[in-house]
PLY file of the C-alpha trace (Angstrom):
ply
format ascii 1.0
element vertex 231
property float x
property float y
property float z
element edge 230
property int vertex1
property int vertex2
end_header
-22.92 2.54 9.99
-24.18 1.79 6.52
-24.76 -1.40 4.58
-21.91 -0.14 2.41
-19.55 -0.55 5.37
-20.54 -4.17 5.72
-19.97 -4.76 2.02
-16.59 -3.03 2.21
-15.43 -5.21 5.10
-16.62 -8.34 3.35
-14.50 -7.30 0.36
-11.27 -7.13 2.34
-8.79 -10.00 2.63
-8.82 -9.61 6.43
-12.53 -9.62 7.23
-13.98 -11.30 4.14
-14.37 -14.76 5.72
-16.13 -13.62 8.91
-19.78 -14.65 9.40
-22.24 -11.94 8.37
-23.27 -11.22 11.99
-19.61 -10.66 13.02
-19.11 -8.31 10.05
-22.28 -6.45 11.00
-21.03 -5.95 14.59
-17.73 -4.54 13.32
-19.48 -2.25 10.85
-21.79 -0.96 13.60
-18.79 0.10 15.68
-16.78 1.51 12.78
-16.37 5.23 12.14
-15.91 6.91 8.74
-13.47 9.78 8.37
-12.70 11.82 5.27
-9.38 13.49 4.42
-8.40 16.02 1.79
-5.47 15.59 -0.57
-2.21 15.64 1.43
-3.96 15.46 4.81
-2.29 13.24 7.38
-4.36 10.33 8.68
-1.90 9.44 11.47
1.73 10.12 12.25
4.59 7.90 13.30
4.61 7.82 17.11
0.85 8.35 17.50
-1.18 5.99 19.64
-2.38 3.07 17.49
-5.94 2.92 18.73
-7.64 1.88 15.45
-7.18 -0.22 12.34
-7.99 1.50 9.04
-9.73 0.37 5.84
-9.61 2.50 2.69
-13.16 3.20 1.47
-12.37 5.56 -1.41
-9.27 7.40 -2.59
-5.60 6.55 -2.22
-3.37 6.38 0.89
0.39 6.43 1.20
2.24 4.93 4.17
5.70 6.34 4.77
8.58 6.93 7.18
10.15 10.35 7.70
13.72 11.29 8.58
14.55 14.04 11.14
15.36 16.27 8.12
11.90 15.73 6.63
12.89 13.32 3.88
10.39 10.56 3.19
10.62 6.91 2.34
7.35 5.73 0.81
6.59 2.20 2.00
3.37 1.43 0.15
0.33 3.00 -1.47
-3.15 1.61 -0.72
-6.36 1.59 -2.72
-9.99 0.89 -1.67
-10.55 -2.24 0.43
-6.91 -2.16 1.64
-6.36 -2.57 5.39
-3.56 -0.69 7.18
-2.46 0.24 10.69
-2.80 -3.33 12.00
0.41 -3.59 13.98
-0.27 -1.23 16.90
-3.81 -2.55 17.23
-2.25 -5.94 17.92
0.72 -5.09 20.13
-0.66 -1.94 21.75
2.39 0.07 20.67
2.73 3.37 18.84
2.41 3.91 15.09
5.61 2.76 13.33
4.90 4.86 10.19
2.78 7.75 9.00
-0.16 7.64 6.59
-1.61 10.43 4.43
-4.24 10.86 1.72
-2.71 11.13 -1.78
-6.12 12.37 -3.03
-9.50 12.97 -1.41
-9.95 9.84 0.68
-12.42 8.23 3.06
-11.25 5.71 5.64
-13.17 3.36 7.92
-11.75 3.17 11.44
-12.18 0.05 13.58
-11.17 0.50 17.19
-8.67 -1.82 18.88
-11.33 -2.98 21.33
-13.70 -3.93 18.48
-10.91 -5.79 16.67
-9.82 -7.70 19.77
-13.43 -8.71 20.44
-13.72 -10.05 16.87
-10.41 -11.88 17.24
-11.58 -13.62 20.40
-14.58 -15.03 18.54
-12.86 -16.07 15.28
-9.77 -18.31 14.90
-10.07 -17.69 11.14
-9.68 -13.92 11.70
-6.61 -14.56 13.90
-5.11 -16.60 11.04
-5.90 -13.89 8.48
-4.38 -11.19 10.69
-1.22 -13.20 11.21
-0.98 -13.70 7.43
-1.42 -9.96 6.91
1.30 -9.07 9.38
3.54 -11.73 7.87
3.06 -10.32 4.39
3.95 -6.84 5.69
7.18 -8.16 7.26
8.10 -9.95 4.03
7.50 -6.84 1.95
9.61 -4.66 4.28
12.37 -7.28 4.32
12.38 -7.36 0.52
12.55 -3.57 0.39
15.51 -3.53 2.80
17.33 -6.19 0.78
16.68 -4.36 -2.49
18.28 -1.20 -1.10
21.43 -3.22 -0.34
21.68 -5.60 -3.28
20.04 -3.85 -6.27
21.18 -0.74 -8.10
18.64 1.97 -8.80
17.75 0.63 -12.23
16.99 -2.76 -10.65
14.92 -1.26 -7.87
12.82 0.81 -10.31
12.31 -2.22 -12.55
11.19 -4.36 -9.63
8.82 -1.65 -8.39
7.20 -1.24 -11.81
6.65 -4.99 -12.07
5.10 -5.13 -8.59
2.80 -2.20 -9.25
1.79 -3.67 -12.62
0.91 -6.95 -10.89
-1.04 -5.21 -8.12
-2.96 -2.57 -10.06
-2.08 -2.67 -13.75
-4.74 -2.91 -16.39
-4.31 -4.78 -19.74
-3.88 -2.62 -22.84
-2.86 -3.43 -26.40
0.74 -4.64 -26.28
1.26 -4.28 -22.55
-0.05 -3.41 -19.11
-0.83 0.15 -18.03
-0.23 1.79 -14.71
-2.26 4.88 -13.81
-0.24 5.59 -10.68
-1.68 8.82 -9.25
1.85 9.22 -7.97
4.57 11.74 -8.80
8.10 10.75 -9.78
9.11 12.06 -6.34
6.75 9.47 -4.80
8.34 6.73 -6.94
11.78 7.98 -5.90
10.79 7.74 -2.25
9.71 4.14 -2.78
13.09 3.07 -4.20
15.45 5.24 -2.19
16.54 7.52 -5.03
16.17 11.14 -6.06
13.43 12.37 -8.37
15.97 13.32 -11.00
17.70 9.94 -10.92
14.42 8.03 -11.14
13.37 10.25 -14.06
16.63 9.29 -15.83
16.00 5.60 -15.20
12.44 5.78 -16.57
13.65 7.67 -19.64
16.36 5.03 -20.18
13.75 2.28 -19.93
11.60 4.11 -22.47
14.52 4.42 -24.91
15.12 0.67 -24.55
11.47 -0.02 -25.26
10.76 -1.52 -21.82
8.05 1.05 -21.02
6.09 3.91 -22.55
5.70 7.10 -20.52
2.64 9.33 -20.69
2.59 11.72 -17.73
1.81 9.62 -14.66
0.69 6.76 -16.86
3.27 4.06 -17.57
2.72 1.24 -19.99
4.84 -1.85 -19.39
5.87 -3.09 -22.84
8.57 -5.67 -22.08
8.01 -7.13 -18.60
10.42 -9.97 -19.24
13.27 -7.51 -19.76
12.28 -5.53 -16.70
12.25 -8.79 -14.78
15.77 -9.60 -15.95
16.93 -6.08 -15.05
15.45 -6.42 -11.56
17.46 -9.61 -10.95
14.31 -11.79 -10.79
14.13 -15.08 -12.60
11.27 -17.10 -14.05
0 1
1 2
2 3
3 4
4 5
5 6
6 7
7 8
8 9
9 10
10 11
11 12
12 13
13 14
14 15
15 16
16 17
17 18
18 19
19 20
20 21
21 22
22 23
23 24
24 25
25 26
26 27
27 28
28 29
29 30
30 31
31 32
32 33
33 34
34 35
35 36
36 37
37 38
38 39
39 40
40 41
41 42
42 43
43 44
44 45
45 46
46 47
47 48
48 49
49 50
50 51
51 52
52 53
53 54
54 55
55 56
56 57
57 58
58 59
59 60
60 61
61 62
62 63
63 64
64 65
65 66
66 67
67 68
68 69
69 70
70 71
71 72
72 73
73 74
74 75
75 76
76 77
77 78
78 79
79 80
80 81
81 82
82 83
83 84
84 85
85 86
86 87
87 88
88 89
89 90
90 91
91 92
92 93
93 94
94 95
95 96
96 97
97 98
98 99
99 100
100 101
101 102
102 103
103 104
104 105
105 106
106 107
107 108
108 109
109 110
110 111
111 112
112 113
113 114
114 115
115 116
116 117
117 118
118 119
119 120
120 121
121 122
122 123
123 124
124 125
125 126
126 127
127 128
128 129
129 130
130 131
131 132
132 133
133 134
134 135
135 136
136 137
137 138
138 139
139 140
140 141
141 142
142 143
143 144
144 145
145 146
146 147
147 148
148 149
149 150
150 151
151 152
152 153
153 154
154 155
155 156
156 157
157 158
158 159
159 160
160 161
161 162
162 163
163 164
164 165
165 166
166 167
167 168
168 169
169 170
170 171
171 172
172 173
173 174
174 175
175 176
176 177
177 178
178 179
179 180
180 181
181 182
182 183
183 184
184 185
185 186
186 187
187 188
188 189
189 190
190 191
191 192
192 193
193 194
194 195
195 196
196 197
197 198
198 199
199 200
200 201
201 202
202 203
203 204
204 205
205 206
206 207
207 208
208 209
209 210
210 211
211 212
212 213
213 214
214 215
215 216
216 217
217 218
218 219
219 220
220 221
221 222
222 223
223 224
224 225
225 226
226 227
227 228
228 229
229 230
């Protein structure tokens, strides 16, 4: 355990409101693990014996088909918490997680989490909110696959990523994704080629500017209209 682990936990939405002594107890029982690019952190169907917090790097959470195709559910940056569900219900992992780049993760055992939950109604509330947000996100993704065409799904994804991790630049908002177009395709249920065509079409229309894996959102209001969202 390091003081850095305590600071990391205090910077998360889940553990940030715990008293310092409770955070210290969690940090003392936490274990750091490092993963190379592409290395699997856990697989769908594994025992869910620990909750994870991203220390450094980038993590993708995904589902796999029997044929090996992937659907990317979410990407997670430092201070993000993942793997909560099986630590609550005692079930198996419902998805897989892997390091997109060199990544360090803090593991908090199910027993340590349950002990903290018993001593903190506020933590219970935060955990319920976290699980609720996950259900809402997955429900939205399922609805998008049914009701939006590929252009709409890509537009909505770009707006969400810009909101979550975009940085202001002159005339827009930039996304340094660290993701391939195949990753983006897996997030919207399309092929890499079709997503590439959508992005190029958006660039021709002036909605975005493409620069490798960097995307600058130039006209968010038009992307919003294309995604079917309203002000």
